[in-house]
N, C-alpha and C positions, 0 to 999 in steps of 0.2 A: 204587857208584861214586860216591866222594868227591867233595861238594861243593867245587868251587875258593873257598878265601875273599878272593882277589881277585875274582872275579866278584861284583856287590851290584845287580845291576837287579832290577826289582821281579817278573819275569819267576822267579828262581833263589829270590829270597825266599818267593813263594807256592808255587814247585815244593816247598821246605821243608816247609813247612807239610801242604802235601797230602797229599804222602807217608808224613808222621809221622800224621797223621789217618786214612788209608787204611787202615795200618799197623793202628791201634785199632780202628777200625770193621770192616774185613774184611777181616782180615789172610790172604795168599795168594790173594786174589781180584785182578782188574784194578782201577786206579783208576780211578773213574768222575767225569768231568767231564760238565756239561753245558751247552746253548742252547738259548733256544726263539724260535722267529720264526714270525709270522702271515702270511701272503701274503694279504693284504687288500688290497694294492696294492702299488707299486712298493715293493722292499725297499731302504733307501737307505741311505748312507756310518754313518749313526748308527747304526743296525741291526747294520752289519758290527761293533762293538763287540762289539756282543752274541754273538756267534761270533768274534772274531780273540783277546779276553781270554782262552778257557778255551783256545782253540789253543795258545794262544804256551806256556800251563803246561802243557796233555798234551805238549807237542812236546817242552821241557825234560825233564819226566817221562819220555818217552819215549827221550829220549839218555842217560840216565841208565840204562838198562837194564829198567826196567820195563814192563808190560804194561798201557795206556791204551783207555779204553773213553772218542771222544769222541760225545754223544748228543746230536744235534739234532734235536729235537721241531718238524715242521712242526704248528703249529698251526692246521689245515687245518679242524680240525671247529668253528673260532670262527664264530659269528652273521656275516653281513655286516650292517656295523652302518650303512654310508652307501655313498652312490654318491662315488668320489672326483673330483676337480676337476682338466680337464686332460687327461685320458687320452685319447686316440687310438683310435678306434674305441667309445666309449664315451659316452649318452647318458642322458636322465631316465627311459627305460623302464628300464633298470635298479634304478631304485627298487622297481620291483614285485619283487626278489628279497630284499628287505630284511627279516632274519631266518631267512634259509636257511643251510646249514653253507656255508663258502666251495667246497666240492668241489661242491657244487648249484649253484651261480652260473655261467652261461653264460662264456664267455673274450670279452673284447673280439673286435668283430668283424674279421674277417678272420687271428685267430688260428691258430696251428697246432698249438693243447691245446685238450685236452674239456672243459675248466671253468677259472673264476677263477684257485683256486689254482696248478692246475699253470701257467698262465699266466704268472704272478708268482713261481713258483718257480722257473722254467727258468733266467733271467737271471742269477739268484743261487747256480745250482746253476753254471751254467758260470764264474761269476766263480769260487767256492770253489778250482773245478779246477785253475786257471790263478794262483790265489793257495798252491795244493800245501797247502790242510786236508783232511787226513783225519779224517771224518765217519762216523758213525753216524747217515744218517737216518731218523726213525720218522714216518710219516703216523699222526698222532690221527684223522683218517677213518676208518683202516682198524683201528686198535686198538679203537676204540668200537664200528662196525657189526660188530668180528668178536666183540665181548663180551668182550677180552682183560681190561679191568677189571669183569667183573663182578661178583667179590668185594668189590673195593674199593668199588664204586657200591654195592653192600646193607649192607657195614658201614658206609660214612658215612650212609645214612640209620636204620640202627638208632642211628648214635650221632649225628644230628640232632642232640637236645637240646645237648648238650655243644658242636657244632659250633656252634651259636647263641649258647651264654654267651659262646664269647670272640669270637665276632663281635661282640655286644652292647656287651663294652666298649669299642670303638670308634667304633660306628655315630655316637656321640655327640659325640665329641669333631673340632674342626678341626684338620683339615692344618696341620700346620706351612710354613711358605712356605719356597721353597727358596732355597739361598741367592742372592746377588747374581749370584754368580761360576758360578754353573751355569745362566742363563737362558737357555731354549731361545730357537733364533734363529728360529723358527717354530713353527707350530701341527703341522706333518708330524715335527717332530722332538720336540715336547713328546708325538706321539702314542708316540714309539719310547722315550722316557726309561723308559715301566715295565717297560721288558725284556720277557719272554715272555710272550704270549698277549693276550686281549683284555683288557686292565684298567680298560677303563670299562665290564665286564659288570656287572649287579647281583650280589649274593651271597648271590641265593636269597630273602630276606627281602621281608615285602609282603604276603603270601599271608593270606589269612582261614583260610583250613582250619590256621595253625603253620609252623613253618619247614622247608623240604626243601629239602637242596645239591643236585638232581638237575632238571633242566629239559629236557621233553621235546620232541622236533622233533615237529609234529604230521603225520600222518599221512596226512593228509587235500589241507592245502595245503604241508605243508616246514617250515612253520615253527617261530619260538621263540614265539611270541606266545602262550604255555602256561600255565597257572596250574594246580598240581597240588592238588586237593580231597578227596583221602585216602589214607592210606596204609596196609597191613595187615603188618606187621613179620614176622609166622607165615605168612602167603601169600604175600607181596610182589606182593600184590595195587596195583597206581598207578591212581585216578584224575585226569584231568586235562578241562580244557575247553579251548577254542581259539577266540579272537576271532573266527575265521574260522566258525564257530557250531559246528566238531565238538567231539564230547566220547565218551571213550572208558576202557574198563579196560583194563588190561594185567598181565601177568604181568612185573615186574620181573626176575626171575630169567629170563626168556627175550627179553625186551623190549632190543633194541639200536640203540633211534633217538630217543638223548639221550644228554648228558652233564652230568658236574658241572658246578655253577659254578663259576666261573674261583679265588676263593681256597682253593676245596675242592680243586679240581682239580691246582693246581699241587705242593701241600704232597704229595698223594696221588702224584704220579710222581716227588719227591726218596724216597718210601719204597719206592716200586717198584722204579724203575732203581738205588737205593742211591749215590741222588748224594753227590758228595762235596765239589764244587769249583763252582757258578755264579754269575757276577756278576749283578748289578740293577741298575736305570735309577737315574737318581738321585732320581726323585719317593718311592724303597723307603724314602727316610730319614726320611719322614712317618709320623705315627701313624695306625694302620690300614692302609697298604698291604700289598700281596701279601706285599709278600716277610716283613715284618714279622709280619702273621698267620697268613702260614704255616709262622712258625717255632714257632708253638703247637699250629697244628693238625694238623702232621706228626706229632706224638704219638700223636694216634686214630690212625694208621695205623702205628706201631708204627716209628717214623723218628723220624733228626738231619733238624735242617736243615743245609744245605751250610754251607761256608764260602766265603766268595766275598765283592769288594769291589762295592763302588757307582761304578758308570762314569760319567763327565759324556758331556756332553754333544760331539758331533763338528760345526765348522760349518765353511759350506764359504768358500771368498774366489773370487767371481766367478760365483756362480751364477745371477744373473741371468739370465747370456745362454744358458742349458739352456733346449733344446727342452722347450715342454708339452708333446709328447706323452709325456713322460717324470712327468708331474703337479707338474714345475717342482721338484724334489728332486734330485737328483744319485744315482744308486745306485754300487754296483761296477763294475758293466757299464761305466758311462759312465767312472767315471776310471780304467779300465785300460784305454778308448780312448786315452786320451793319457798313461799313465805306465805302465812294467813293473811287473811285481807286484814286483818287489824294494823300488822306492820306497813304494809301497801298505803292502805290510809294516811296512815300517821306520816309517811314520809313527804307524802303532799299536802297534808295539815300542816306540820309545824314550819314549815318554808314561806315564807309570804312570795308572791306569785312573780315578782323580777327578780326574785333569789334564787340561782341556779341549783342545780344538788346531783346527788350519784346515786342510782341504784346498784345495790354490789350484788354479782352474782357470782363473785370470784370469793376468798375467805374473808373478805370484808363483811360477808352476811353475818359471820359469827359476831364481829364486832358490833355490828347496829343491832343484832336481838338481845345483846348483853346489856346493851342502854337503854332496850325498850324496859327490859325487865327490871333493871333499875329503877327506870320509871313508874313500871306497875308496883314497885315497891314502896317508893317516896308517895302516891297515892292512898295506898293501902295504909301507911301510918299517919298519914294528914302533914308530910312535909314536904310536898311537893310544892311549888312557885304556881299562881294563877295560869299564866298563858301556860306554861306547860300542861298543866291539870285541864286547859280548853284545849289545848292538842290531845291530849288521851283520850277526853270524852267523846272529840268527834272522828277519832281511830276505832273505837271500842264499840260505837254504832251512831244510830240517826235517831230522829223524834220518832221514828217507829218501834225503838225498842234495842235492844244490843243486840253486836252480830255472834254466830256459834262460836263458841271458843273452846281451846284445851283444857278440858277439868283440872290436871295437873301439867302446867309449862314447864316441864324440865329443859334445864339449860339450852339452848338451840347445836352449840360446840359438843355437849353429850351425847346427846340424840346423834348428832351428825357423825361422832367418830362410834360409839356402837353401832350403826348401820354400816360405816365404812369395813368396821372389822369382824362385823356378822354374815355381810354383803346379805343385808335385809330379811335373817332368817327367824323368822318371829319366836320361837323357843328358843333360842340362843338370847334372841334380843329381852325375853322376858325377863330369862334368869339372870342377866347382868343388870337390867333395871331394877329387880326385887329387890338386888343388894348393895346397890346406893346407899339407901338409909334402912339398914335393918329393924329402926324404930316405929319406922312408917312406909314398909316395903308395896312396892308398886306390884298390885294383884291382877290387873288386865293390862293389855297395850290400848285398849278405849279409851284408859285413863288417860294417856298421853298423845291422843289422835286428838286431831290432825297435822300438830305440831311433829310427831313422829315422820309422818310419812312428807311432811315437805322437808325434813332434814334427811331422810332417805333418797328423794328425787334430786338434791341436792347434790348428793354424794356420787348419785348414777350416771347423772346426765352432766355436772360442772368440775368434776374431779378429775384432771386425767386420768389415765390408766397407771402410768409410771409414778403418780402422786397416791394412790391407793397403798392401803395397809395390808401386807399377807404376814403375818404369825408364821416364824418358822416352824417347821414338824420334827426339825431336831434340833440340838443342843452343838452349837459352833464349835466343839472340840480345840478347834486351833486356837479363838480365841482365849477361850478358858484357860487351855495350856500357857499361854505366855502371859497371864495374869499377875502381877506383883503382888506381895504379900498385903500390901493397904487395899488397894484394888478387891481383894479376894475376902479382906475382911469387911467391905464395906457391903457384897453382898450377903456374906454370916448374917449379918448387922439387920438387912433386909428382913433374908428369909424365915432370920428367927422372930421377927415383929407382925408376918403377914396375918396368922390364925387372929393374933390379937387386934388387928386394925381393919379388919375385913371388913370397910365399907368406904365409901366415896372420901369421906372426909376423915378416916383410921388415914386410910393411904396417903391421902394428901399430906396429912402429919408423918408420916414412917419416912416416904422419900426424901423428904427437905429434911427428916432431922437425921437421918444417917450422916452424912457430911457435919453436921454439927456436932454430934456426941464421937463421931473421929476425932475431929480437932480439938476435942475436951471439953466443951460446951452441954448447955442441958439441949434436948429435942426442943423444948420450951421457947428456947432463945428468941428473943423477937431480933430483926436487923439491925436495930438500932444498937443493942447489946455485941453482936457481931462483927469482926473484922472485914474488910474487902472482900479477902480471898475463899470467903466462906463462900460466897457465889460463884465464884471459880471453881471450886470444887466441886458445887453443886451441879454446876455446868455438865463436867468430865464425867459423874457419876450418871446424868441421866443422859450421855451419850452411852453412856458404856452400857446399860438400858435398854436403850435404844437397838444398838446392834447386837445384842444377846438375845433380844425379842423377834425384831422385825428388819435383822442386816441391814438400818440404816441410820443413822445418825440425829435424826430425828422422826416424828410419828404422831400422835393424839395424844394427850396426857396422860401421863401416863399412871396417875390413880385409876382412870376411866381404862385403860389399856391392860391394866393389871387384874382389874375385876372382870373384862372380856376374857381376857387369856384363862383365866381360873387358876387358882393357888395350886391342883396339882401340874397341869405344864407349866408354871410360872416355875416351880421349886426344879423340873425336870429341864427346863430353859437353863437355868442359871446355875446348873452344876449341884444340884442336890443330890 
């Protein structure tokens, strides 16, 4: 299928390169793209870029009629390096498992999963399903313990001198500082920046008996505090000792209890899987990083380094409100509780991989949804720009079809306001939503789900209790009694117009129109026809209404608030 010259988004450009490179390297075979995730703790939204970048490219290649395989390596045979902070069901006793494979570490207390790796994989697996990401998941524990890489391991050991020589070129070089624009938000995001696998793992150097690119897990204690002391290429006899006191000699041609060190393991898998495209974290721009070194080591395995961009950090807006049980860093599962999959896909699709961006958990999510709805409207009426149309298409679906969507997507901020005022009461919510547009009333909450559910969850989990809206039970008689004639007149004008303006658009016209009428203008007068002081009068009028209705200076949009409170109660609280 020919590539449209009008579509100039980054995904299409990479798809062009990937198809050409795949046809050059492996004509007639499926295009292979790859991601790698280490389930060493919560897999957060920074890690998601490791998957979404190749997914979007793979999906574009698939849309063009090519067969694609997206390999997602679960690096669950990595060593458990430290006890993450703030994980529910985990205490300092987990430190005794440091050095074991992640699949040999117990899951947090109360988990339904058999081990640490499976516990943290589960939420990501569910999130990727919601996001429509098609992939071939591979457990590296299964691969190594089954002896799948035996030939590659023996080959690496035979060529350990060549590998050591490559690594030696970088061991004494200082790492270049990352660009200021790519500064990670916190330690957790820094850990994610290296991309696939345990980037902090040693490269196999430092042993007194020479360099060995293989690290056994001790058969006595199960940990990798081991040192290879001898290896025979002909017999494959490998001798190691462990800090636990155990030592033994094994035949590496039969032994499946260890793995290649990370900087050798990654390029080995590029060659083994025939990877054409894989992105890498921002730290790979520095000398000696896994991706750069791997580009040379992959040749030892008769492979070629994948093409692929360096991806930038994903920041979080409002993450301070996140539950400490999540380790303090929001995950894709957390994001999908408050936003629909289409919006989350769009955030990754619309920015080039080397552009950082933020995902909103605070009030900014309302503006993001407004922007998304405007884009949706432009797509519908044909006024959208080509690159924006491409990002939209990648957000709403994949080559397999469109993702499930909300049948009637009302504005997120409206739904959030209603959820705030009603505390999620379905009957009240339906009453309010049915009155938003009397000519086309909402007749069932199913029409506005799942967006309504996401907005309710955002209000419940992300808006602090002291910022929630609580409508007054009784009128503020003291405030009502202190009002001057102008303020009383403004309330009378509002109350007189309630019945004839009882819809979202009608009440919007009414609340903005009262100060205009009081100043001698038409309620329909535009901003260009009005003096600047009208805006000041409007703000004062709005503040008065908020104080009388919710005892605060601000709150949900007034038209929504009035609908939610109901005409009878509005009259009572405004002193009618």
